[in-house]
C-alpha positions in Angstrom: -0.2 0.0 -0.2 1.4 3.5 -0.8 2.5 5.5 2.4 -0.4 7.6 4.3 2.0 10.6 5.3 -0.5 12.5 8.3 1.3 15.8 8.5 1.0 17.4 12.4 2.8 21.1 11.8 1.6 22.6 15.7 0.1 21.1 18.3 -0.5 21.8 21.7 2.6 21.8 23.6 5.6 23.3 21.1 6.3 27.1 21.9 8.4 29.5 20.2 10.7 29.2 23.5 11.1 25.9 22.6 11.7 26.2 19.3 11.8 29.1 16.8 10.3 26.6 14.0 6.7 25.8 15.1 4.5 27.2 13.7 2.1 29.3 15.6 0.1 32.0 14.2 -2.4 31.2 11.1 -0.1 32.4 8.4 2.4 30.5 9.9 0.7 27.2 9.9 -0.4 27.8 6.4 2.8 27.8 4.8 4.4 25.4 6.6 1.5 22.9 5.4 1.6 24.0 1.8 5.7 23.8 1.6 4.8 20.5 3.2 2.1 19.7 0.2 4.6 21.0 -2.7 7.3 18.0 -0.9 4.1 15.6 -0.7 1.5 15.0 2.1 -1.7 12.9 2.4 -3.5 14.3 5.0 -2.9 17.2 7.8 -3.8 17.2 11.7 -4.1 20.9 12.5 -4.1 22.8 15.6 -5.3 26.3 15.9 -3.5 28.8 18.7 -4.2 32.3 20.0 -2.8 34.7 17.5 -1.6 37.1 21.0 -1.1 34.4 23.1 0.2 30.6 21.5 -1.5 29.0 23.7 -4.4 26.5 22.0 -7.6 27.7 20.5 -10.6 26.2 20.1 -12.4 28.8 17.9 -14.5 28.1 14.7 -13.1 31.0 13.5 -9.5 30.0 13.7 -9.8 27.2 12.3 -11.5 28.5 9.5 -8.8 30.6 8.6 -6.9 28.5 8.9 -8.8 26.3 6.3 -9.5 28.6 4.2 -5.5 29.4 3.6 -5.0 25.7 2.8 -7.6 25.3 0.5 -6.3 28.3 -1.6 -3.6 26.3 -2.7 -4.9 22.4 -1.9 -8.4 21.5 -2.4 -8.0 17.5 -2.1 -5.7 17.6 0.7 -7.5 15.7 3.7 -8.2 18.4 6.7 -8.7 16.7 10.1 -9.1 19.4 13.3 -8.2 18.6 16.7 -10.9 18.3 19.4 -8.2 17.6 22.2 -9.2 17.3 25.7 -6.3 19.1 27.1 -6.9 22.3 28.5 -10.5 22.7 26.7 -13.0 21.0 28.8 -16.8 21.6 27.9 -18.4 20.1 24.8 -19.3 23.2 23.3 -15.7 24.6 23.2 -14.4 20.8 21.6 -17.1 20.6 19.4 -17.2 23.9 17.8 -14.8 23.6 15.0 -17.2 20.7 13.6 -19.8 23.7 13.3 -17.5 24.9 9.7 -19.4 24.0 6.6 -18.8 24.2 3.0 -15.4 25.1 1.6 -14.3 25.4 5.2 -15.6 21.9 6.8 -13.5 19.6 7.9 -13.0 16.4 6.4 -12.0 14.6 10.1 -12.0 15.6 13.5 -9.8 13.9 16.2 -11.4 11.5 19.1 -9.2 10.5 21.8 -10.3 7.0 22.9 -9.8 7.5 26.6 -8.4 9.8 29.4 -4.8 9.6 29.7 -2.0 11.4 31.1 1.2 12.9 29.5 4.2 13.8 31.2 2.7 17.2 33.2 -1.1 17.4 31.9 -3.9 15.3 31.4 -6.4 14.5 28.4 -9.6 14.0 30.0 -12.1 12.3 27.9 -15.6 11.1 29.7 -17.4 8.3 28.3 -20.1 11.0 27.7 -17.3 13.3 25.9 -16.2 10.7 23.8 -20.0 9.8 23.0 -21.6 13.4 22.4 -18.3 14.1 19.8 -18.9 11.1 17.7 -22.5 11.5 17.5 -21.8 14.9 16.4 -19.2 14.2 13.6 -21.6 11.7 12.6 -24.3 14.1 12.2 -21.9 16.3 10.5 -21.0 14.1 8.4 -17.5 14.5 9.9 -15.0 11.1 10.0 -13.8 10.4 13.5 -10.0 10.1 13.6 -9.5 8.0 16.0 -6.8 7.7 18.2 -5.2 5.3 20.4 -2.2 5.2 22.9 -2.8 1.8 24.1 -5.0 -1.1 23.6 -8.2 -0.4 25.7 -8.8 2.6 23.6 -8.8 0.2 20.5 -11.1 -2.1 22.4 -13.4 1.2 23.1 -13.8 1.9 19.4 -15.5 -1.3 19.0 -17.8 -0.8 21.6 -18.7 2.8 19.8 -19.2 0.4 16.9 -21.4 -1.7 18.2 -23.3 1.8 19.8 -23.8 2.7 15.9 -21.3 5.6 16.1 -19.0 4.6 14.2 -18.8 3.3 11.1 -15.9 2.0 8.9 -13.8 2.1 6.6 -12.2 3.5 10.2 -8.7 5.4 10.5 -6.4 5.4 13.5 -3.5 6.9 14.9 -1.6 4.6 16.9 0.6 6.8 19.4 3.5 5.3 21.3 6.1 6.4 23.6 4.0 8.5 26.0 5.0 7.7 29.4 1.6 6.4 30.8 0.4 4.3 27.5 1.7 2.2 24.9 5.4 2.0 24.3 7.6 2.3 21.4 7.8 -1.4 21.2 7.3 -3.3 17.8 5.8 -6.3 19.5 3.3 -3.5 21.3 2.7 -2.3 17.7 1.6 -5.6 16.1 -0.3 -6.2 18.7 -2.4 -3.1 18.4 -3.0 -3.2 14.7 -4.0 -6.5 15.4 -6.3 -5.4 17.4 -7.8 -2.7 14.8 -11.7 -3.2 13.8 -12.3 -4.8 10.3 -11.7 -2.2 7.5 -9.4 0.0 9.3 -6.6 2.3 8.0 -3.6 3.3 10.7 -0.5 5.5 10.8 2.1 4.8 13.7 3.6 7.9 15.6 6.4 8.1 17.9 6.2 10.6 20.7 9.8 12.6 21.3 12.8 10.4 20.7 11.0 7.6 19.4 9.6 9.3 16.4 12.0 8.2 14.1 11.8 4.7 15.5 8.2 4.2 15.3 8.1 5.9 11.4 10.7 4.0 10.4 9.1 0.6 11.6 5.7 1.8 10.3 7.2 2.6 6.7 9.2 -0.9 6.9 5.3 -2.5 8.2 3.6 -1.2 5.1 1.9 1.1 7.5 1.4 5.1 7.3 3.5 7.4 9.8 2.0 10.6 11.5 4.9 13.3 11.6 5.5 17.0 12.3 6.6 19.2 15.4 3.7 18.4 17.5 5.3 15.1 18.7 8.8 15.9 18.8 10.4 19.3 17.9 14.1 17.6 17.4 15.6 16.5 14.3 18.1 13.7 16.1 18.0 11.9 19.1 21.2 13.0 21.0 18.9 16.8 20.8 22.1 18.6 18.9 19.9 20.0 16.4 15.7 21.4 16.2 13.9 19.8 13.5 11.6 22.2 10.8 8.4 20.5 10.0 10.3 20.4 6.3 12.9 18.3 7.4 10.7 15.5 9.1 8.9 15.3 6.3 11.6 15.3 3.7 13.3 12.4 6.2 10.1 10.2 5.6 10.5 10.7 1.9 14.1 9.4 2.0 12.6 6.0 4.6 9.7 5.7 1.6 12.1 6.0 -1.2 14.3 3.2 0.5 11.6 1.1 1.2 10.2 1.2 -2.3 6.6 3.2 -1.2 5.1 5.7 -2.9 3.2 8.4 -0.9 -0.6 8.1 -1.0 -2.1 11.0 -2.9 -4.9 12.6 -0.6 -7.7 11.7 -3.4 -6.3 7.6 -2.9 -7.4 7.7 0.8 -10.5 9.8 -0.1 -11.8 7.2 -1.8 -10.8 4.6 1.0 -12.5 5.7 3.8 -15.3 6.7 1.7 -14.6 11.0 2.3 -16.0 13.1 -0.5 -13.7 13.9 -3.2 -12.8 17.3 -1.8 -12.2 20.7 -4.3 -16.0 21.9 -2.7 -17.1 18.6 -1.3 -15.8 18.0 2.4 -16.6 15.4 4.7 -18.0 11.6 4.8 -20.0 10.7 1.3 -23.5 10.7 2.1 -25.2 6.8 1.6 
């Protein structure tokens, strides 16, 4: 299978004090996506930031500006908006980006499948919140980007499918290396892939120093990759060089070429995930 590249340029944690390369302002995020699109990516996982403070933002207005900018140069790229529970607790706020419509409608929205702890902060995802976000995405024709940090989260996705809130085909990000969750281990990756629901596609993400390893494992094993400064700001594990998003994308292309894998076009993944074709039509196809 061609290689899915899920580009994660910003995230919620990296700041300009940590690395000058992280895009925070709307124009910066748009420009990094434009450059990545020119090199070759399949989809983008967006986080918005407040233009003044740089803190995470949930407002549809901010996401709309980013999406409008991206679609001015690439109208097929699959766009996912973050609905994260780190610091943003209320359903109305977390679901606000899902209210965008027309040319600004996202194709996907992130859905973390349980609560979890990071190094210094929690991500709260109560059962009621997960159910409500899944239901809202279903009603809006937006595909959940399922985030699984351990085996239990994959099992919960099957529960949601039984409840009728998730329908195949599914797309998963499998995230490895977080201190409180599945570690970056080939056996763990294999177990999580084995437990995925039928008709699922997935990308591996390595957090921090595990990014290069899990990217390499995914490419060699015929899975997709999630790559960007959201998960790791360093280019090397010795932390001697701060990465740019373009550095990380280019390295994925080098690894893909070495493994004789072509980069999956957005149009191909749209077809596999039963998404509309882009170019003005976004989100899930209506049966």
